[in-house]
C-alpha distance (Angstrom), angle and dihedral (degrees) to the residues before:
residue distance angle dihedral
X1 . . .
X2 3.79 . .
X3 3.82 91.0 .
X4 3.80 89.7 52.5
X5 3.80 91.2 49.6
X6 3.81 92.0 47.8
X7 3.81 90.2 49.6
X8 3.80 92.3 50.0
X9 3.80 92.5 48.8
X10 3.81 92.8 47.1
X11 3.80 94.3 47.6
X12 3.79 93.6 49.2
X13 3.80 94.0 45.1
X14 3.81 90.5 48.6
X15 3.80 101.1 43.5
X16 3.83 109.5 22.3
X17 3.82 108.3 95.0
X18 3.78 127.4 -152.8
X19 3.84 111.7 -62.4
X20 3.81 91.0 -110.4
X21 3.81 91.6 53.2
X22 3.81 88.2 45.9
X23 3.82 89.0 55.5
X24 3.81 91.1 51.1
X25 3.82 91.4 50.0
X26 3.82 91.2 49.4
X27 3.80 88.7 50.4
X28 3.79 91.7 54.8
X29 3.82 93.2 44.5
X30 3.81 91.8 50.4
X31 3.81 91.8 46.4
X32 3.81 94.6 50.9
X33 3.82 92.0 44.1
X34 3.81 91.5 50.5
X35 3.81 92.1 50.9
X36 3.79 94.9 51.6
X37 3.81 99.0 32.5
X38 3.80 104.3 41.5
X39 3.80 99.9 28.3
X40 3.80 94.3 -119.8
X41 3.79 118.0 150.1
X42 3.82 120.3 -117.0
X43 3.80 88.7 -109.6
X44 3.81 91.6 54.0
X45 3.80 91.1 49.1
X46 3.80 91.5 50.5
X47 3.81 90.2 49.1
X48 3.81 91.2 49.8
X49 3.78 90.1 48.3
X50 3.81 94.1 48.9
X51 3.78 91.5 44.3
X52 3.79 90.7 55.1
X53 3.81 98.4 45.2
X54 3.80 94.5 90.0
X55 3.81 97.8 36.5
X56 3.81 92.9 98.9
X57 3.80 98.4 47.8
X58 3.80 94.1 114.9
X59 3.80 91.7 45.7
X60 3.82 91.3 46.8
X61 3.80 89.4 54.8
X62 3.80 90.5 48.1
X63 3.81 91.7 52.0
X64 3.80 92.5 46.6
X65 3.81 90.4 50.1
X66 3.79 95.0 46.4
X67 3.81 88.2 53.1
X68 3.81 96.3 44.5
X69 3.82 96.6 41.1
X70 3.81 92.3 42.3
X71 3.80 91.6 50.4
X72 3.81 92.0 45.8
X73 3.81 90.1 51.0
X74 3.81 91.0 50.5
X75 3.81 88.3 50.2
X76 3.81 91.8 61.8
X77 3.84 110.3 111.0
X78 3.81 94.5 -123.1
X79 3.82 93.4 49.5
X80 3.79 92.8 45.7
X81 3.78 89.7 51.1
X82 3.80 91.5 50.2
X83 3.81 93.3 47.4
X84 3.78 91.4 49.4
X85 3.79 91.1 51.5
X86 3.80 90.4 51.1
X87 3.80 90.6 45.5
X88 3.80 89.8 56.5
X89 3.84 93.1 65.7
X90 3.84 99.6 77.0
X91 3.79 109.3 70.7
X92 3.80 102.1 -177.1
X93 3.81 134.0 48.3
X94 3.81 90.9 -112.2
X95 3.81 91.7 51.7
X96 3.81 89.3 48.3
X97 3.82 92.5 55.5
X98 3.81 91.6 45.3
X99 3.80 92.8 49.9
X100 3.79 95.2 47.5
X101 3.81 93.3 48.0
X102 3.80 93.0 50.1
X103 3.81 95.4 44.7
X104 3.80 93.0 46.4
X105 3.82 94.8 45.7
X106 3.79 94.6 48.5
X107 3.82 92.0 44.7
X108 3.83 91.6 49.8
X109 3.82 91.2 48.0
X110 3.81 88.3 54.8
X111 3.82 94.3 44.6
X112 3.79 126.5 -15.0
X113 3.83 96.9 -148.1
X114 3.79 91.8 49.7
X115 3.81 93.8 45.0
X116 3.80 95.6 46.2
X117 3.80 92.9 57.7
X118 3.80 100.2 33.1
X119 3.81 92.1 49.1
X120 3.81 93.1 54.8
X121 3.81 94.2 44.0
X122 3.81 92.3 47.5
X123 3.82 90.6 48.6
X124 3.77 90.1 53.0
X125 3.80 91.2 51.8
X126 3.81 91.5 49.3
X127 3.81 89.3 51.9
X128 3.80 87.3 58.2
X129 3.80 92.8 49.8
X130 3.83 106.1 38.5
X131 3.78 119.2 64.2
X132 3.78 119.3 -141.6
X133 3.81 98.1 17.9
X134 3.79 116.1 139.2
X135 3.80 105.4 -113.6
X136 3.81 96.2 -156.7
X137 3.80 93.2 51.3
X138 3.80 90.0 45.3
X139 3.82 91.9 57.7
X140 3.82 91.0 41.6
X141 3.81 88.8 53.5
X142 3.81 90.6 50.9
X143 3.81 90.6 50.7
X144 3.80 94.9 43.8
X145 3.81 90.0 67.5
X146 3.80 87.9 67.5
X147 3.82 89.5 76.2
X148 3.83 91.9 77.3
X149 3.81 96.1 55.0
X150 3.80 95.2 96.3
X151 3.79 89.8 57.8
X152 3.79 92.1 51.0
X153 3.78 143.3 76.2
X154 3.83 96.9 -73.3
X155 3.82 96.8 44.2
X156 3.81 106.9 140.8
X157 3.83 98.7 -153.0
X158 3.86 98.1 51.6
X159 3.81 89.1 43.5
X160 3.82 90.0 50.2
X161 3.81 89.5 52.4
X162 3.81 89.3 49.7
X163 3.82 92.5 54.4
X164 3.79 114.7 92.7
X165 3.80 117.0 -138.5
X166 3.76 149.8 94.1
X167 3.81 92.4 -75.7
X168 3.81 91.0 64.0
X169 3.78 91.5 51.4
X170 3.81 90.5 47.3
X171 3.81 98.2 46.9
X172 3.81 91.1 48.2
X173 3.81 92.3 45.1
X174 3.77 90.9 -125.3
X175 3.81 97.3 -50.2
X176 3.83 93.2 110.3
X177 3.79 108.5 52.9
X178 3.81 97.4 168.9
X179 3.79 135.2 27.2
X180 3.82 117.2 -81.4
X181 3.83 109.8 -131.8
X182 3.80 117.9 -128.6
X183 3.82 88.3 -117.2
X184 3.83 84.8 77.7
X185 3.81 95.2 45.4
X186 3.81 120.0 20.9
X187 3.81 94.4 23.5
X188 3.79 96.6 35.5
X189 3.80 110.9 126.5
X190 3.80 94.6 -121.0
X191 3.81 91.7 51.0
X192 3.80 93.7 50.0
X193 3.81 90.3 49.0
X194 3.82 92.8 49.3
X195 3.82 92.9 46.2
X196 3.82 91.9 47.7
X197 3.81 91.3 47.8
X198 3.82 91.2 50.3
X199 3.81 93.0 50.7
X200 3.81 92.3 48.4
X201 3.81 93.2 44.7
X202 3.82 93.8 48.0
X203 3.80 90.7 48.7
X204 3.81 91.9 52.1
X205 3.81 96.6 41.2
X206 3.80 95.1 45.4
X207 3.80 90.1 50.3
X208 3.81 92.0 48.8
X209 3.81 90.5 49.7
X210 3.80 93.6 64.0
X211 3.82 105.4 121.6
X212 3.77 126.3 -126.3
X213 3.83 116.2 -89.6
X214 3.81 92.9 -99.4
X215 3.83 91.1 57.2
X216 3.80 98.0 38.1
X217 3.80 117.5 121.5
X218 3.80 107.1 -144.3
X219 3.78 131.8 176.8
X220 3.78 127.7 -143.4
X221 3.85 104.3 -107.0
X222 3.80 89.0 -136.6
X223 3.81 89.3 64.2
X224 3.81 90.1 56.6
X225 3.79 93.7 53.5
X226 3.77 128.2 105.0
X227 3.82 106.5 -80.7
X228 3.80 92.0 -151.8
X229 3.81 91.5 51.7
X230 3.81 90.4 49.1
X231 3.81 91.3 51.3
X232 3.80 91.0 48.0
X233 3.81 91.6 51.1
X234 3.81 91.4 48.8
X235 3.80 90.6 49.5
X236 3.81 92.3 48.9
X237 3.79 89.6 48.2
X238 3.80 89.4 55.1
X239 3.83 99.6 46.3
X240 3.79 99.9 27.5
X241 3.80 133.9 -101.7
X242 3.80 93.3 -96.8
X243 3.79 93.3 59.0
X244 3.82 90.0 45.7
X245 3.78 90.6 60.5
X246 3.83 95.5 52.9
X247 3.82 111.9 120.6
X248 3.78 109.1 -137.9
X249 3.81 121.9 -148.6
X250 3.79 110.9 -100.7
X251 3.79 127.5 -138.5
X252 3.84 117.4 -129.2
X253 3.80 91.1 -98.9
X254 3.81 91.6 49.0
X255 3.80 90.0 49.8
X256 3.79 88.7 56.2
X257 3.81 90.5 47.5
X258 3.79 89.5 52.7
X259 3.80 97.4 39.6
X260 3.79 113.9 133.2
X261 3.81 87.9 -171.1
X262 3.82 92.7 63.6
X263 3.79 91.3 47.5
X264 3.79 90.2 48.6
X265 3.80 94.7 50.7
X266 3.80 96.2 49.0
X267 3.81 91.6 42.9
X268 3.81 91.6 52.6
X269 3.81 88.9 51.7
X270 3.80 93.6 49.5
X271 3.79 97.9 42.5
X272 3.80 90.8 41.4
X273 3.80 90.1 55.6
X274 3.81 90.3 50.2
X275 3.80 91.4 49.8
X276 3.81 91.3 52.2
X277 3.81 92.2 44.9
X278 3.81 95.8 48.0
X279 3.80 105.8 31.2
X280 3.80 105.8 24.7
X281 3.80 100.7 35.7
X282 3.80 95.3 29.5
X283 3.81 97.4 -123.0
X284 3.80 124.6 164.5
X285 3.79 129.3 -110.0
X286 3.80 94.1 -107.8
X287 3.79 125.6 167.6
X288 3.81 94.4 -86.5
X289 3.80 91.3 52.2
X290 3.81 91.2 47.7
X291 3.82 89.5 53.6
X292 3.82 90.8 49.5
X293 3.79 90.8 48.9
X294 3.82 91.3 50.8
X295 3.81 91.9 45.9
X296 3.79 100.3 49.1
X297 3.79 95.7 38.5
X298 3.81 86.1 51.8
X299 3.81 90.8 52.5
X300 3.81 90.6 50.1
X301 3.78 95.3 47.1
X302 3.81 95.4 44.8
X303 3.83 86.2 52.1
X304 3.83 98.4 -154.4
X305 3.83 132.3 55.6
X306 3.80 94.8 -123.3
X307 3.81 93.5 52.1
X308 3.79 89.9 52.2
X309 3.81 90.7 48.1
X310 3.80 90.0 53.8
X311 3.81 91.4 49.1
X312 3.82 91.3 50.6
X313 3.81 91.9 46.8
X314 3.78 89.6 53.1
X315 3.81 92.3 48.8
X316 3.82 97.0 43.2
X317 3.81 96.0 77.8
X318 3.81 89.0 63.6
X319 3.81 91.0 67.4
X320 3.82 94.1 66.0
X321 3.81 94.0 100.4
X322 3.80 92.1 51.7
X323 3.80 93.6 49.3
X324 3.80 92.3 49.5
X325 3.78 102.6 40.6
X326 3.81 106.8 35.5
X327 3.85 94.0 72.4
X328 3.81 89.0 54.9
X329 3.81 91.9 52.3
X330 3.79 88.5 48.2
X331 3.80 87.3 54.7
X332 3.82 90.8 50.7
X333 3.79 88.5 50.7
X334 3.80 88.2 53.1
X335 3.81 90.5 55.0
X336 3.80 93.6 45.8
X337 3.79 97.3 47.5
X338 3.81 102.7 36.7
X339 3.78 114.3 100.1
X340 3.79 129.7 -140.6
X341 3.79 123.0 -122.5
X342 3.82 87.1 -84.3
X343 3.80 90.7 55.9
X344 3.83 95.0 -106.5
X345 3.82 120.9 141.5
X346 3.79 128.6 -177.6
X347 3.81 93.9 -123.2
X348 3.79 89.2 47.4
X349 3.79 91.9 53.1
X350 3.80 91.3 53.5
X351 3.81 89.8 51.6
X352 3.81 93.2 46.2
X353 3.81 90.9 50.4
X354 3.80 87.8 57.0
X355 3.80 91.6 49.7
X356 3.81 92.7 49.5
X357 3.81 94.0 62.1
X358 3.82 98.2 37.3
X359 3.77 136.3 104.2
X360 3.81 129.6 -176.7
X361 3.81 92.3 -83.1
X362 3.80 99.2 44.5
X363 3.81 99.3 35.2
X364 3.85 97.2 88.4
X365 3.80 91.1 46.6
X366 3.82 93.3 48.3
X367 3.81 90.7 44.5
X368 3.80 87.7 56.2
X369 3.81 92.6 49.7
X370 3.81 94.7 45.9
X371 3.81 90.4 48.3
X372 3.80 88.7 52.7
X373 3.81 90.4 55.0
X374 3.80 93.3 47.3
X375 3.82 90.6 47.0
X376 3.81 91.9 62.8
X377 3.80 87.7 65.2
X378 3.82 99.7 28.2
X379 3.83 105.3 38.5
X380 3.78 94.1 178.2
X381 3.79 122.8 99.1
X382 3.79 93.3 -151.9
X383 3.81 93.5 47.0
X384 3.78 93.0 46.9
X385 3.81 92.4 47.8
X386 3.81 90.4 52.5
X387 3.83 90.5 52.8
X388 3.80 103.0 39.5
X389 3.80 104.5 31.5
X390 3.85 95.9 69.3
X391 3.81 89.0 54.9
X392 3.79 103.8 34.5
X393 3.82 101.2 41.3
X394 3.83 97.5 55.7
X395 3.81 90.8 41.8
X396 3.80 90.8 51.0
X397 3.81 92.0 50.1
X398 3.80 90.2 51.7
X399 3.80 89.5 53.5
X400 3.80 92.0 46.8
X401 3.82 97.2 -106.0
X402 3.81 117.1 143.7
X403 3.86 111.4 -113.2
X404 3.82 90.0 -130.1
X405 3.81 89.7 60.4
X406 3.80 92.7 47.3
X407 3.79 90.1 50.1
X408 3.80 92.4 51.0
X409 3.81 90.9 47.4
X410 3.81 89.7 55.8
X411 3.80 89.5 45.4
X412 3.81 93.0 53.2
X413 3.81 91.0 47.6
X414 3.78 90.4 50.2
X415 3.82 90.4 54.7
X416 3.82 97.4 37.2
X417 3.81 102.4 69.9
X418 3.79 91.5 43.2
X419 3.80 81.7 89.1
X420 3.83 89.5 74.1
X421 3.82 98.0 26.7
X422 3.85 112.5 95.5
X423 3.82 90.5 -158.0
X424 3.81 95.3 85.8
X425 3.81 94.7 32.6
X426 3.81 93.0 63.8
X427 3.84 96.6 91.2
X428 3.82 92.6 48.3
X429 3.81 92.0 44.9
X430 3.80 91.0 49.3
X431 3.80 91.3 53.7
X432 3.81 92.6 45.3
X433 3.83 94.1 41.9
X434 3.81 91.2 -131.0
X435 3.80 134.9 127.3
X436 3.80 124.9 -116.5
X437 3.80 92.1 -109.9
X438 3.81 89.4 59.8
X439 3.82 92.8 67.2
X440 3.81 107.7 19.7
X441 3.80 94.7 81.4
X442 3.79 89.6 65.3
X443 3.80 91.7 40.2
X444 3.82 89.2 55.3
X445 3.81 89.5 62.0
X446 3.81 89.3 48.4
X447 3.82 88.9 50.3
X448 3.81 92.4 63.0
X449 3.81 92.6 42.9
X450 3.81 91.9 53.2
X451 3.82 92.2 45.4
X452 3.80 90.8 53.1
X453 3.82 92.4 51.9
X454 3.81 96.1 44.4
X455 3.82 94.3 45.9
X456 3.81 91.3 51.1
X457 3.79 90.0 45.2
X458 3.79 94.5 54.4
X459 3.80 92.9 42.3
X460 3.80 98.0 49.4
X461 3.84 110.1 16.3
X462 3.80 102.2 47.5
C-alpha cells in the first residue's frame, strides 16, 4: 500500500503541470477531439471556444468571493481563536488527518462552498498545532471531502430535478413531467449509504496514507501564521508594549473607518435579509447566500469597516488562480458542448457511447463513469447537466431506470473526478499556498477508492 501511495505521489509530482498549463493542455485535447470526432472545422472549434470563454463570468466572481469572504471571515480574531481551539484536539498526525477528513466531508455535504473553504482553513490551523503531520496530505484530506458534495444538501443536480418548471421538462426531453423530491435523491437510502461509505473510506484511507517520519513533509508553524500579526509583534517588540497600547486621536474620517456602529448597521441589514430569505420565505442556502453569510459575519466579527477591508485585501491575492483559469475552462466547456451542423457534440458522443453498451443493471454505473470523463473537461455541475441530461435521462427511461437514479449517477460522476481536476482545488490551494501537484498524488488514490464504492453502490443498492 505504501509503495502504491509513493508511486502515485511521485508520478503526479513529476508529470502534473501547473493548473494553468493543465487547462491549456485540456483545451488543445478537447479542440483536436472535437475536430476529428464531431466533424467540426478548426475555425468552428475556435469560434465555439471563444464564444464559451466568458460564459462562467458570474460563477468565477462567485468563486472568487467565496474564497475571499471565507478567508476574511476565518481571519477574524474570534474565529481564529475558535479554530485554534478545535485544532488542539488531535494530538497525533494520524488523528489530525482523520479529524480534517471528517470535518471537511461533513461540511461539504452540508454546503460545498462552506466546506471547501472551512476544510482548507481548518487543515492549516491543525498544521500549526500538530507536530509531525504531513502538510500536503493534510490539505489533500481537506480537499478530498469535496467529493461528497453532490450527494448532499447543496447538490445542484438533485436540486435542479426538484425544481418544477419548463426547464426540467426541456432538459429531460419530456421524460420528467413533474419535479422529483429530494426524498428520492439526496435522502434516498442508497444515496445516504454511498455517501456514508465514502466518508468512512476516505477517513480510513487518508489516515493510512500518512507517510513515515522520514518521508513526512512538514511546515514550520511560524510560516503558517498571520503575517500581519507577526509584523505587529515585531514592531511592538522594537518600541515596547506600552507604546503599542497607546490610543491615538482619530480624525473624523478615521473615526468613520473605525466605526463599529456602521459595521453593525450594515451587518444587521445583510443578516436580516438572509434570515427573511431562508427562514421566512423558505429559500435554500445556495452559493450566493453562503457568500452573504461569510461577508456579513466577517463584518460583524472584524468589528470595524477598516479592519474588514484589510482582511479582504489580504485574502484577495489568493483568488488570482480563479480569475485566470476559469475563463479557459469556460472555453473548454464551449468546445465540449457545442454541436456540429449535424447536431453532434463531443460531450454528447461520450454520453451516447455509454448508452450504447448499457443495460438496466449497468446503466447507472456507466452513467457515473461517463459523467466523470465529461467532468474533467466541463467542471461545472450546471453545464454538465445541460449536456448529459437530454441524452442520459431518455435513454435511462427506455431501459427502465428511474430518472432520479440517472440524475444521481451523473451527479456522482460530476463530483468524482474533481479529485484529480485542479479547477475546484484552486481555492483550497490558494489558502494552503500549495500547488496542485502537491496534493493530487494522494487524491488519485482517493479517486479509485471512491469509484469502487460508487460502482458497487449503483450495481447492488439501486
